[in-house]
C-alpha positions in Angstrom: 61.5 171.5 129.0 64.0 173.9 127.3 63.6 175.1 123.8 66.5 174.7 121.3 67.4 175.6 117.7 65.3 172.6 116.6 62.2 174.5 117.9 62.8 177.5 115.7 60.5 176.4 112.9 57.7 175.7 115.4 58.1 179.2 117.1 58.2 180.9 113.7 55.0 179.1 112.7 53.3 180.1 115.9 54.3 183.7 115.5 53.0 183.7 111.9 49.7 182.1 112.9 49.2 184.5 115.8 48.7 187.3 113.3 46.1 185.3 111.3 42.7 186.9 110.7 41.2 183.5 111.2 40.3 183.2 114.9 40.4 179.4 114.9 44.1 179.6 113.8 45.1 182.7 115.9 43.7 181.6 119.3 45.6 178.3 119.6 48.8 179.9 118.4 48.5 182.7 121.0 47.8 180.1 123.7 50.8 178.0 122.6 53.1 181.1 122.7 51.8 182.0 126.1 52.7 178.6 127.4 56.2 178.8 125.8 57.0 182.1 127.5 57.9 180.3 130.7 60.2 177.7 129.0 64.0 178.2 129.0 65.3 179.2 125.5 62.1 181.0 124.4 63.7 184.4 124.3 66.8 182.9 122.5 64.5 181.5 119.8 62.8 184.9 119.5 66.1 186.6 119.1 67.0 184.3 116.3 63.8 185.0 114.5 64.4 188.8 114.9 67.9 188.6 113.5 67.5 185.9 110.8 68.8 187.2 107.5 66.4 185.1 105.5 63.5 186.7 107.4 64.6 190.3 106.7 61.6 190.9 104.5 59.0 189.5 107.0 58.9 192.6 109.2 55.5 191.7 110.8 56.8 188.4 112.1 60.0 189.9 113.4 58.0 192.7 115.1 55.7 190.2 116.8 58.8 188.3 118.0 60.2 191.5 119.5 56.9 192.2 121.3 56.9 188.8 122.9 60.6 189.3 123.8 59.8 192.6 125.5 56.9 191.1 127.4 59.2 188.2 128.6 61.8 190.7 129.8 59.1 192.5 131.9 57.8 189.2 133.3 60.8 186.8 133.7 64.0 188.8 133.7 64.0 189.4 137.5 63.4 187.0 140.3 59.8 187.0 141.3 58.0 185.4 144.3 54.5 184.1 144.6 53.3 183.0 148.0 56.9 182.6 149.2 58.1 180.5 146.2 60.2 181.6 143.3 58.6 181.6 139.9 60.3 180.9 136.6 63.0 183.4 135.5 65.4 183.5 132.6 68.6 181.8 133.5 71.9 183.7 133.9 73.4 181.8 130.9 70.6 182.7 128.6 70.7 186.3 129.8 74.4 186.5 128.9 73.8 185.0 125.5 70.9 187.5 124.8 72.9 190.5 125.9 75.9 189.5 123.7 73.6 188.8 120.8 71.8 192.1 121.0 75.1 194.1 121.1 76.4 192.1 118.1 73.4 193.0 116.0 73.4 196.7 115.7 73.2 197.3 111.9 69.4 196.7 111.5 68.1 198.3 108.3 64.4 198.3 109.1 63.7 201.3 111.3 60.8 199.7 113.2 62.8 196.7 114.1 65.8 198.9 115.1 63.5 200.9 117.4 62.3 197.7 119.1 65.8 196.4 119.5 66.7 199.7 121.2 63.7 199.2 123.5 64.8 195.7 124.4 68.3 196.8 125.3 67.0 199.7 127.4 64.7 197.3 129.3 67.5 194.9 130.0 69.8 197.7 131.0 67.3 198.9 133.6 67.6 195.6 135.4 71.2 194.6 134.7 73.3 197.8 134.3 75.9 198.2 135.8 76.2 195.0 137.9 75.5 192.3 135.3 76.1 194.4 132.2 79.0 196.7 133.0 80.4 196.7 129.4 77.2 198.0 127.8 78.3 201.6 127.2 82.0 200.8 126.5 81.0 198.3 123.8 78.6 200.9 122.2 81.3 203.5 122.4 83.9 201.3 120.8 81.6 200.4 117.9 80.7 204.0 117.5 84.3 204.8 116.7 84.3 202.8 113.4 80.7 202.7 112.6 79.1 203.7 109.3 76.2 206.1 109.2 73.5 203.5 109.6 75.2 201.7 112.5 76.0 204.9 114.3 72.4 206.0 113.9 71.3 202.8 115.5 73.9 203.1 118.3 72.7 206.6 119.1 69.1 205.3 119.1 70.1 202.7 121.6 72.0 205.2 123.7 69.0 207.5 123.9 66.5 204.8 124.8 68.8 203.4 127.4 69.7 206.6 129.0 66.1 207.7 129.1 65.1 204.4 130.8 68.0 204.7 133.3 67.1 208.3 134.1 63.7 207.3 135.5 65.3 205.1 138.2 64.9 206.9 141.5 67.3 205.1 143.9 70.3 207.3 144.9 72.8 204.7 143.8 71.1 204.3 140.5 71.1 208.1 139.9 74.8 208.3 140.9 75.6 205.6 138.4 73.6 207.3 135.7 75.4 210.6 136.4 78.9 209.0 136.1 78.5 208.1 132.5 81.3 209.6 130.4 79.9 211.9 127.7 83.1 212.5 125.8 82.4 209.9 123.2 78.9 211.3 122.6 80.2 214.8 122.5 82.8 213.8 119.9 80.1 212.2 117.8 77.9 215.3 118.2 80.6 217.7 117.0 81.5 215.4 114.1 77.9 215.2 113.0 77.3 218.9 113.4 80.2 219.6 111.0 79.3 216.9 108.4 77.2 219.2 106.1 78.5 220.6 102.9 76.6 221.7 99.9 78.2 219.2 97.6 77.1 216.3 99.8 73.5 217.6 99.7 73.5 217.0 95.9 74.0 213.2 96.5 73.4 210.6 99.2 70.1 212.0 100.3 69.2 208.8 102.2 72.5 208.8 104.1 72.1 212.5 105.0 68.6 211.9 106.2 70.0 209.2 108.6 72.7 211.7 109.7 70.0 214.2 110.5 68.0 211.7 112.6 71.3 210.6 114.2 72.0 214.2 115.1 68.7 214.7 116.8 69.2 211.4 118.8 72.6 212.6 119.9 71.2 215.9 121.0 68.5 214.1 123.0 71.1 211.9 124.6 73.1 214.9 125.7 70.1 216.6 127.1 69.2 213.5 129.0 72.6 213.1 130.5 73.0 216.7 131.6 69.4 217.4 132.8 68.6 214.0 134.4 72.0 212.7 135.1 72.9 215.2 137.8 71.3 216.8 140.8 70.7 220.5 140.2 73.7 222.5 141.1 71.5 225.0 142.9 70.8 222.3 145.5 74.1 220.5 145.7 76.2 223.6 145.2 78.8 221.7 143.2 80.1 222.4 139.7 78.7 220.1 137.0 81.7 219.7 134.7 79.9 218.4 131.6 77.9 221.7 131.5 81.1 223.5 130.6 82.0 220.8 128.1 78.6 220.5 126.4 77.4 224.2 126.2 80.2 225.5 124.0 79.7 222.6 121.6 76.0 223.4 121.4 76.6 227.1 120.8 79.2 226.2 118.1 76.7 223.9 116.4 74.2 226.8 116.3 76.7 229.1 114.8 77.5 226.4 112.2 73.9 225.8 111.2 72.5 229.3 111.3 74.2 230.7 108.2 72.6 227.9 106.1 69.1 228.6 107.4 67.8 230.6 104.4 69.8 229.0 101.6 68.7 225.5 102.7 65.1 226.6 102.9 65.0 227.6 99.2 67.4 225.1 97.7 66.9 222.0 99.9 63.6 222.3 101.7 64.0 219.1 103.7 67.4 220.0 105.0 66.3 223.6 105.5 63.6 222.3 107.8 66.2 220.2 109.6 68.4 223.3 110.1 65.5 225.3 111.4 64.5 222.6 113.8 68.1 222.0 114.9 68.9 225.6 115.7 65.7 225.9 117.7 66.2 222.7 119.6 69.9 223.5 120.4 68.8 226.8 122.0 66.0 225.0 123.9 68.6 222.6 125.3 70.8 225.5 126.4 67.8 227.1 128.1 67.1 223.8 129.9 70.7 223.4 131.0 70.7 227.0 132.4 67.5 226.3 134.3 68.8 223.0 135.7 72.4 224.0 136.5 72.5 227.8 136.8 75.8 228.0 138.7 77.7 225.8 136.3 76.2 227.6 133.3 77.3 230.8 134.8 80.9 229.9 134.3 82.9 232.4 132.3 83.5 229.8 129.5 79.7 229.5 129.0 77.4 232.3 130.1 79.2 235.3 128.5 79.4 233.6 125.1 75.7 232.4 125.1 74.4 235.7 126.5 76.3 237.8 124.1 75.3 235.6 121.2 71.6 235.9 122.1 71.7 239.6 122.7 73.3 240.2 119.4 70.7 238.1 117.6 67.9 240.0 119.3 69.3 243.5 118.8 71.2 243.2 115.5 70.0 240.1 113.6 70.9 239.3 110.0 68.1 240.2 107.7 67.3 236.6 107.0 67.0 235.9 110.7 64.1 238.2 111.3 61.9 235.6 109.6 63.2 232.9 111.9 60.8 233.7 114.8 61.2 230.4 116.6 64.9 230.9 117.1 64.5 234.5 118.1 62.0 233.4 120.7 64.5 231.0 122.2 67.1 233.7 122.3 64.7 236.0 124.2 63.8 233.1 126.5 67.5 232.6 127.3 68.1 236.3 128.1 64.9 236.5 130.2 65.9 233.4 132.2 69.3 234.8 132.9 68.0 238.2 134.0 65.3 236.5 136.1 67.5 233.7 137.6 67.4 234.0 141.4 70.7 232.2 141.7 72.3 235.1 140.0 71.0 237.6 142.6 72.2 238.2 146.2 71.5 235.1 148.3 68.9 235.5 151.0 69.2 232.0 152.5 70.0 231.2 156.1 73.2 229.9 157.5 73.5 226.2 156.8 76.8 224.6 157.7 78.5 221.8 155.8 81.1 219.4 157.2 84.0 221.7 156.6 82.4 224.6 158.4 82.0 226.7 155.2 78.4 228.0 155.0 76.3 227.0 152.0 75.1 230.6 152.1 78.6 231.8 151.5 79.1 229.4 148.7 75.9 230.6 147.0 77.0 234.2 147.5 80.3 233.5 145.9 78.7 231.9 142.9 76.1 234.7 142.7 78.7 237.4 143.0 80.8 235.9 140.2 77.9 235.4 137.8 76.4 238.8 138.7 79.7 240.4 137.7 79.6 238.6 134.3 76.0 239.8 133.7 76.9 243.4 134.6 79.8 243.3 132.2 77.6 242.0 129.4 74.9 244.6 130.0 76.3 248.1 130.3 73.8 250.9 130.4 73.9 251.7 126.8 73.3 248.1 125.8 70.3 247.9 128.2 68.8 251.0 126.7 69.4 249.7 123.2 67.7 246.4 124.1 64.7 248.2 125.5 64.4 250.4 122.4 64.7 247.4 120.1 62.1 245.4 121.9 59.6 248.3 121.8 60.3 249.7 118.4 60.8 246.5 116.5 59.2 243.6 118.3 56.2 245.3 119.8 55.1 246.8 116.5 52.2 245.1 114.8 53.1 243.6 111.4 51.1 243.6 108.3 50.2 240.0 109.0 48.9 240.9 112.4 46.7 243.6 111.0 45.3 241.3 108.4 44.6 238.7 111.0 42.9 241.3 113.1 40.8 242.6 110.2 39.7 239.1 109.2 38.8 237.9 112.7 39.0 240.5 115.5 37.7 238.1 118.1 40.4 235.4 117.4 43.1 238.1 117.3 42.1 239.3 120.8 42.4 235.9 122.3 45.7 235.1 120.6 47.2 238.3 122.0 45.5 238.0 125.4 45.8 234.3 126.2 48.6 232.8 124.2 51.7 231.3 126.0 54.5 233.9 126.0 56.9 231.3 124.6 54.9 230.6 121.5 54.8 233.9 119.7 57.5 236.5 119.1 55.6 239.6 120.3 54.4 238.1 123.7 57.9 236.7 124.2 59.4 240.2 123.6 56.9 241.7 126.0 57.8 239.1 128.7 61.5 239.9 128.2 60.8 243.7 128.4 58.9 243.3 131.7 61.8 241.4 133.3 64.3 243.9 131.8 62.3 246.8 133.2 62.0 245.2 136.6 65.8 244.8 136.8 66.7 248.3 135.5 63.6 250.4 136.3 65.5 253.5 137.3 67.5 253.5 134.1 64.6 252.5 131.8 61.8 254.6 133.3 62.8 257.8 131.6 63.7 255.9 128.4 60.2 254.5 128.1 58.5 257.8 128.9 60.7 259.4 126.2 59.6 256.8 123.7 56.0 257.4 124.7 56.3 261.1 124.3 58.1 260.8 120.9 55.3 258.4 119.7 52.5 260.7 120.8 54.2 263.8 119.3 54.8 262.1 116.0 51.3 260.8 115.7 48.5 263.1 117.0 45.1 261.7 117.9 43.7 263.2 114.7 45.8 260.8 112.5 43.7 258.0 111.0 46.0 256.3 108.5 47.9 253.2 109.6 51.3 254.8 109.5 54.6 253.7 111.2 53.9 256.5 113.7 50.6 255.1 114.6 52.0 251.6 115.0 54.9 253.0 117.1 52.3 254.7 119.4 50.5 251.5 119.8 53.8 249.8 120.8 54.7 252.6 123.2 51.2 252.4 124.8 51.7 248.7 125.3 55.1 249.3 126.8 53.6 251.7 129.4 50.7 249.3 130.1 52.9 246.3 131.1 55.1 248.1 133.7 52.6 250.4 135.4 53.8 249.5 138.9 57.2 251.0 138.2 56.4 253.5 135.5 53.9 255.4 137.8 57.0 257.1 139.4 57.8 258.7 136.1 54.4 259.3 134.5 51.3 261.0 136.1 48.3 259.0 135.0 45.8 261.8 135.5 47.7 264.2 133.2 48.3 261.4 130.7 44.6 260.4 130.6 43.3 263.9 130.3 45.9 265.1 127.8 46.1 262.0 125.5 44.2 258.8 126.3 40.7 260.4 126.6 41.3 262.4 123.4 42.2 259.2 121.5 38.6 258.0 122.1 37.1 261.0 120.4 38.4 259.7 117.0 36.0 257.1 115.8 37.8 256.2 112.6 37.9 252.4 112.1 41.7 252.4 112.0 41.8 253.9 115.5 40.7 250.5 116.8 44.5 249.8 117.1 45.0 252.6 119.6 41.6 252.1 121.3 42.3 248.5 122.1 45.6 249.5 123.7 43.9 252.3 125.7 41.5 249.7 127.1 44.5 247.6 128.1 46.2 250.6 129.8 43.1 251.5 131.7 42.9 247.9 133.0 46.6 247.6 134.0 46.8 251.0 135.6 43.7 250.5 137.8 45.7 250.7 141.1 47.2 254.0 140.1 43.9 255.8 139.2 42.9 258.3 141.9 39.3 258.9 142.9 39.0 262.2 141.0 39.8 260.3 137.7 37.7 257.2 138.3 34.5 258.6 136.9 35.9 259.6 133.5 37.8 256.3 133.3 34.6 254.4 133.9 32.9 256.4 131.2 35.8 255.7 128.8 35.5 252.0 129.4 31.8 252.0 128.8 32.4 253.9 125.5 35.0 251.3 124.5 32.6 248.5 125.4 30.2 249.9 122.7 32.7 250.1 119.9 32.2 248.2 116.7 35.5 246.2 116.8 35.1 243.0 118.9 38.8 243.0 119.9 38.4 246.5 121.4 35.2 245.5 123.2 36.7 242.4 124.7 39.7 244.3 125.9 37.3 246.8 127.5 35.4 243.9 129.1 38.6 242.6 130.7 39.5 246.1 132.0 36.1 246.7 133.4 36.3 243.5 135.4 39.6 244.7 136.9 38.0 248.0 137.9 34.9 246.6 139.5 36.9 244.0 141.4 39.3 246.7 142.6 39.2 247.4 146.4 38.8 251.1 145.7 35.9 250.7 143.2 33.5 253.7 143.5 30.0 252.3 143.0 28.5 255.8 143.3 30.4 256.9 140.2 29.3 253.8 138.3 25.7 253.4 139.2 24.2 255.5 136.4 26.3 253.7 133.9 24.9 250.3 134.9 21.9 250.2 132.4 24.2 250.8 129.4 26.8 248.5 130.8 24.2 245.6 131.1 22.9 246.3 127.6 26.4 246.3 126.2 27.2 243.0 127.8 24.0 241.4 126.5 24.7 242.6 123.0 28.4 241.6 123.1 27.6 238.0 124.2 25.1 237.8 121.3 27.8 238.9 118.8 30.8 236.8 119.9 31.2 233.2 118.7 34.4 232.1 120.4 34.0 230.1 123.6 36.6 232.2 125.4 34.8 235.3 124.5 31.5 234.1 126.0 33.4 233.1 129.2 35.0 236.5 129.4 31.7 238.4 129.0 30.0 236.1 131.4 32.7 236.8 133.9 32.1 240.5 133.7 28.4 240.0 134.2 29.1 237.8 137.2 31.5 240.4 138.7 28.9 243.1 138.1 26.2 241.1 139.9 28.6 240.4 142.8 29.9 244.0 143.3 27.0 246.3 142.5 23.8 246.7 144.5 21.4 247.6 141.8 20.6 244.2 140.3 16.9 243.8 140.8 15.8 246.4 138.2 17.7 244.3 135.6 16.6 240.9 137.0 14.2 240.0 134.2 16.7 240.7 131.5 19.3 238.7 133.4 16.9 235.8 133.8 16.3 235.7 130.1 20.1 236.1 129.4 21.0 233.2 131.8 18.3 230.9 130.3 19.6 231.6 126.8 23.3 231.1 127.6 22.6 227.8 129.5 20.7 226.4 126.5 23.5 227.4 124.1 26.2 226.1 126.4 25.4 222.4 126.1 28.6 220.4 126.2 30.7 223.4 127.1 31.4 222.6 130.8 33.8 225.5 131.4 31.2 228.0 130.2 28.6 226.3 132.3 30.9 226.5 135.4 31.2 230.3 134.8 27.4 230.5 134.4 26.9 228.6 137.7 29.2 231.1 139.4 27.3 234.0 137.9 23.9 232.4 139.0 25.2 232.1 142.5 26.1 235.8 142.6 22.7 236.6 141.0 20.8 234.6 143.8 22.8 236.4 146.5 22.2 239.8 144.9 18.4 239.1 144.7 18.3 238.0 148.3 14.8 237.1 149.4 13.4 238.1 146.0 15.3 235.2 144.4 12.1 233.1 143.7 11.5 235.4 140.8 14.3 233.5 139.0 13.3 230.0 140.1 11.7 229.0 136.8 15.1 229.4 135.2 17.3 228.5 138.1 15.8 225.3 139.6 16.0 223.2 136.4 19.7 224.2 135.9 20.3 223.4 139.6 18.7 220.0 139.2 21.0 219.2 136.2 24.1 220.3 138.2 23.5 218.2 141.3 22.6 215.0 139.3 25.5 212.7 140.0 24.5 210.6 137.0 24.7 213.6 134.7 27.2 213.6 131.8 29.1 216.7 133.2 28.8 215.8 136.9 32.6 215.8 137.5 32.9 219.4 136.2 29.7 221.0 137.4 29.0 219.4 140.8 31.2 221.7 143.0 29.8 224.9 141.7 26.3 223.5 141.6 26.6 222.6 145.3 27.5 226.2 146.1 24.6 227.4 144.0 22.3 225.0 145.9 23.6 226.4 149.2 23.1 230.0 148.1 19.6 229.2 146.8 18.5 227.7 150.1 20.2 230.4 152.2 18.3 233.2 150.4 15.0 231.4 150.0 12.1 233.1 151.8 10.3 229.7 152.1 10.7 226.1 151.0 9.2 225.2 147.7 8.3 221.7 146.5 11.0 221.5 143.9 13.8 222.2 146.5 12.2 219.6 148.8 12.4 217.1 146.0 16.1 217.7 145.5 17.2 216.7 149.0 17.9 213.0 148.2 20.6 214.2 145.8 22.6 215.3 148.8 22.6 211.8 150.1 23.7 210.4 146.7 26.5 213.0 146.4 27.8 212.2 149.9 27.6 208.5 149.2 29.9 209.0 146.3 32.4 211.4 147.9 33.1 213.4 151.1 34.7 216.2 149.1 31.9 218.7 149.8 31.3 218.2 153.6 31.1 221.9 154.6 28.8 222.9 151.8 26.7 219.7 152.5 26.4 220.7 156.2 25.2 224.2 155.2 22.6 222.7 152.8 21.3 220.3 155.4 21.1 223.1 158.0 19.1 225.2 155.5 16.7 222.4 154.9 16.1 221.9 158.6 15.7 225.6 159.3 13.6 226.4 156.2 11.7 223.1 155.7 10.8 222.4 159.3 8.3 219.7 160.0 7.4 219.2 156.3 11.0 218.5 155.4 11.4 215.9 158.2 8.1 214.2 157.3 9.2 213.8 153.7 12.9 212.9 154.2 13.3 211.4 157.6 14.9 208.3 156.3 17.3 210.3 154.0 18.3 212.5 156.9 19.1 209.4 159.0 21.0 207.8 156.1 23.0 211.0 155.5 24.0 211.4 159.2 24.8 207.7 159.6 27.0 207.9 156.5 28.9 210.9 157.9 29.4 210.0 161.5 32.0 207.4 162.0 33.3 207.6 158.4 34.8 211.1 158.1 37.8 212.6 159.9 37.3 214.9 162.8 37.6 218.1 160.8 34.8 217.0 158.6 32.7 215.8 161.5 32.9 219.2 163.2 30.8 220.7 160.4 28.0 218.3 161.0 27.7 218.0 164.8 26.1 221.4 165.2 23.5 220.4 162.6 22.7 217.3 164.6 22.3 219.5 167.6 19.8 221.8 165.8 17.9 218.8 164.5 17.4 217.4 168.0 16.5 220.8 169.4 13.8 221.3 166.7 12.5 217.8 166.9 13.3 216.3 170.3 10.7 213.5 170.2 11.0 212.5 166.6 14.7 212.7 165.8 16.5 210.7 168.5 14.8 207.4 167.6 15.3 208.2 163.9 19.1 208.6 164.2 19.7 206.0 166.9 22.6 204.5 164.8 24.3 208.0 164.6 23.8 208.5 168.4 25.3 205.1 169.1 28.4 206.2 167.1 28.6 209.4 169.1 28.6 207.4 172.3 31.6 205.5 170.9 33.3 208.8 170.2 32.7 210.0 173.7 33.9 206.9 175.4 36.9 206.2 173.1 40.4 207.1 174.3 42.2 209.3 171.7 44.7 212.0 171.3 43.5 214.4 174.0 46.0 217.1 172.8 44.5 217.1 169.3 42.3 220.2 169.0 40.0 218.7 166.4 39.5 215.5 168.5 38.8 217.5 171.6 36.2 219.6 169.8 34.5 216.6 168.3 34.4 214.8 171.7 33.0 217.9 173.4 30.3 218.5 170.7 29.3 214.8 170.7 29.0 214.8 174.5 26.9 217.9 174.3 24.5 216.3 171.7 24.0 213.3 174.0 23.5 215.6 177.0 20.8 217.4 175.0 19.0 214.2 174.2 19.0 213.4 178.0 17.6 216.8 178.7 14.9 216.9 176.0 14.1 213.2 175.7 15.3 211.6 179.0 13.6 208.3 178.5 15.1 207.7 175.1 18.7 208.2 176.2 18.1 205.7 178.9 16.8 203.2 176.4 19.7 203.9 174.0 22.4 203.4 176.7 20.8 200.2 178.0 20.4 198.7 174.5 22.6 195.5 174.1 23.5 196.4 170.6 25.4 199.5 171.9 27.5 197.3 174.2 28.4 195.1 171.1 29.3 198.2 169.1 31.6 199.5 172.0 33.1 196.0 172.3 33.9 196.0 168.5 35.4 199.4 168.8 37.7 198.1 171.6 36.1 200.5 174.1 36.0 199.0 177.6 33.0 199.9 179.8 33.2 198.8 183.4 29.9 200.2 184.6 26.6 201.6 183.4 27.1 203.3 180.0 25.1 206.3 181.1 27.4 206.7 184.1 30.4 206.5 181.7 28.8 209.4 179.8 28.6 211.3 183.0 32.4 211.0 183.3 32.7 212.4 179.8 30.5 215.3 180.6 32.5 216.1 183.7 35.8 215.9 181.7 34.6 217.9 178.7 32.9 220.8 180.4 36.1 222.9 180.2 36.3 222.3 176.4 32.7 223.3 175.7 31.0 226.5 174.6 28.7 228.4 176.9 25.5 226.7 175.6 27.2 223.3 175.7 28.3 223.9 179.3 24.7 224.7 180.3 23.6 221.6 178.5 26.1 219.6 180.5 24.8 221.2 183.6 21.2 220.2 182.9 22.2 216.7 182.0 24.2 216.3 185.2 21.3 217.8 187.2 19.0 215.1 185.7 21.5 212.4 186.7 21.0 213.4 190.3 17.4 212.0 190.1 18.6 208.5 189.2 18.2 205.8 191.8 21.8 204.6 191.4 24.2 204.5 194.3 27.1 205.4 192.0 25.6 208.8 191.6 26.6 209.6 195.1 30.2 208.7 194.3 30.2 211.4 191.6 28.1 213.9 193.6 31.0 216.1 194.6 32.1 216.4 190.9 28.6 216.9 189.6 27.8 219.7 192.0 31.1 221.3 191.4 30.5 221.4 187.6 26.9 222.7 188.1 28.1 225.4 190.4 30.7 226.5 187.9 28.2 226.6 185.1 25.7 228.5 187.1 28.3 231.0 188.3 29.6 231.3 184.7 26.1 232.0 183.4 25.6 234.7 186.0 28.9 236.3 185.1 27.8 236.4 181.4 24.2 237.4 182.3 24.5 241.1 181.3 25.9 240.3 177.9 23.3 237.5 177.3 20.4 239.7 178.4 21.6 242.4 176.0 21.7 240.0 173.1 18.3 238.6 174.2 16.8 242.0 174.4 18.1 243.0 171.0 16.7 239.8 169.5 13.4 240.4 171.2 13.2 243.9 169.7 14.1 242.5 166.3 11.6 239.7 166.7 8.8 242.1 167.7 9.6 244.6 165.0 9.6 241.9 162.3 6.2 240.7 163.5 4.8 244.2 163.6 5.8 245.0 160.0 3.4 244.7 157.1 2.6 241.4 155.5 5.2 240.3 153.0 8.2 240.7 155.3 10.5 237.7 154.8 12.5 236.4 157.8 16.0 235.6 156.9 17.7 232.3 157.5 19.9 233.9 160.1 16.7 235.3 161.8 15.2 231.8 161.8 18.4 230.4 163.3 18.4 233.0 166.1 14.7 232.3 166.6 15.5 228.6 167.1 18.3 229.5 169.5 16.0 231.9 171.4 13.4 229.2 171.7 15.9 226.6 172.9 14.5 225.1 176.2 18.1 225.0 177.5 18.3 228.8 177.0 14.8 229.3 178.5 15.1 227.1 181.6 16.9 228.0 184.8 19.8 225.7 185.7 19.8 227.1 189.2 16.2 225.9 189.8 16.8 222.6 188.1 19.8 221.8 190.3 18.0 222.9 193.5 14.9 220.7 192.8 16.9 217.7 191.6 19.2 218.0 194.6 16.2 217.7 196.9 15.0 214.6 194.9 18.5 213.1 195.3 18.3 213.6 199.0 14.9 212.0 199.2 16.1 209.0 197.2 19.3 208.3 199.0 18.6 209.5 202.6 21.5 209.3 205.0 23.9 208.2 202.2 23.2 211.6 200.5 24.1 213.5 203.7 27.3 211.5 204.0 28.2 212.3 200.4 27.5 216.0 200.9 29.6 215.9 204.0 32.6 214.9 201.9 32.4 218.1 199.9 35.1 220.7 200.7 33.7 223.6 202.8 34.5 226.2 200.2 32.9 224.2 197.4 29.8 223.7 199.5 29.7 227.5 200.2 29.9 228.2 196.5 27.1 225.8 195.8 24.9 227.4 198.4 25.7 230.8 196.9 24.9 229.6 193.4 21.6 228.1 194.5 20.8 231.1 196.7 20.4 228.7 199.7 21.9 231.0 202.3 
């Protein structure tokens, strides 16, 4: 039954009671409102409550009504189906009434209600515009023409919300409609508002001006939304976006209007001064966004020259007041950097893509690029480029008094702010980023300029100077400039001469003020690592170790970063660094004790991890490292990022210790246990690195220890939760099998079976390939115990072998061949069990459920698979197939004779192949025997590696030890005895050449 005006008091009462603190009052009211939602007229009643003049003061009730209205739009505005039947929806008549009512009520004084009304209109517009509500924007535009400040503010709020909502629609037609909105009215409103300030008005009407400020920001947001989201990027569509040329000059003009008032407003009218500051910054950000979205349209001669020239002038010759306006200068630098870096303004390297008219898109891009490139060239003559480079280095690179005070108060925090801050957040990093791009574009011009600045700075400030003078600060800036562009500047500056003649001498001055230069020397040594020749590496290493021992934490942390870069360098000379290791370790341990910042600890830990991974002499420092790791782990509780870095370092430590790693087990194993606990608080952050540490620990363990044996169930739990770590899990399982042997299987047989059953049949082929070799090793090591234990897994492998799949998929082929080889090994090493497995009725049901049709004995179907897969198998798998097929010859089944020709052909091929590879195999075998004998003859205490154990297992493999030739010969005789004349008939069907090859392989001639 529909609601009407007579129901308004009841709806109002329910809304009021729904906010009651008394649950006995609130709950029934909420239930009644919920039931009313699906009644016609409910939204109309809510609209009357929201707009009622006599309820203007009852904001909470009106807000609640607007919330129910919004929910009703989401639920009932569109047609919805449930099980094929239409559910309730708001009627077309009521929708029309609501849309008209909303557009007629724009001058809402309460800001919260106004925001909700804007949301309601935007939600409806998402569904109805433009088909059912084509007049939306025209009505808003008309009302904007004659609106007062409050009404125009509300209209702009509605426009912004609506355009933002429409911009998220992803259908092509919706995006085209969004792009076709006319922005002229909005632009007019923007230009009017941007010029509405005068100092007299600021003396009065503060509330009205506050609304104008808010309206202005809404208008700017709308323009950005239209230009950025309303059009496909012109770099993709290669079409001019006309509004870019209309909007950008207006934005630039607004900046030029506001900027002169920046300082005067700050002192006289702080609130409006803050608005002016924010407005100028946001305007420039919008221009940057437009350039990034529509580079070709922005490159028009009516836009780019004016914006670029304005930004360059503000950077190189700012008004005195503007130097304090860092946020705006940053955006000017960002704009210039984006233009210099823009790939669309450089020669096009795209291929030839034809459009309908036969003109290549490549040529269109080249035309755009050529035109814009000419504009950029005209804006940046050589003298202006040199001036910009000089200004960046001499003005913006130089440390300020505030910087020095910050450094003095907290060197550690200062280092991280300079080292890790986003380049768009601070003026100096932004200037450095612009300088790097400028140098990349004009390296031949600027190379001599930078070297000249460097020479001037070094001459004006000798290394004996200790006072913080302008000359010292300029030298620091010049050093920074040379550090950042080492890859280009090396053509103009000889590092060896520079280091010996200046940089190394700087370090001889230990005055506290020299920390400024010392830090920059450390940065230079890190950046120039690829340009340092072998004859200079040793003194550079010594310099960095000296810097690592300085008193200032900022200098030491910079040296720490530089040392990492040198040690990781492909040309790192360990022989020149070895004697420096003791003092390097001690310096690292001291540094990590002194720093307090999280980022500092990570940085030092990273250096320690790199040292462990890249130098050989770790064992002499092992005890100190164990104590260090223990202490850091205890202090890192709750700091998962630091713990991740610690786990990486521990992995490197275990690898470096090799088979002496048990010396760190007291520290290592408790940490490992925490990391692989899936119920631990930091499991999501630590698990991956803990798994890799677990793998390394097992791979370098000389023997299995009880604690490691106890951890194995965690592998099953981890795999049950996720298949994200399959390769590492396979390596861990292999290590347990190889290292733990019989004891491992005795303790964890059920866990092993559960793990394999979980993997096989549930992971994709690429993941399964990692585990199939492990199953093969397991069966090889325990041929009697394992097959019955993993019967479910083996049944799944039978399904894999007999399923028809994509035979051209390499992964599928590899999985099928490996699965077939595993089943062949079971037949060879536990013949009776495979017979039981293939005759089990449950396997037939599994095959049936998998839609695998089996027309004969399952074992004979496997024979067909072995025959098919022999060409896809490795040499050991081929030999396994040969033995399995040889055993098939002994079966008292007449179908064997039907396959006799193929079986013998494959066996012949395998035997002949084995003979062809005999020399190589014997060589490998002899080498292994020598290694095996030597390891046994060495003194007690020699530890066989995991790889040695694996080779030992391979060498002991019965399939490697037995002769396939003898097996086939003997089983062929058995087959003849079993089948008599039928055997002779089958042999008679063999091709004479195939028979001759068989006799040759079996040496029967």
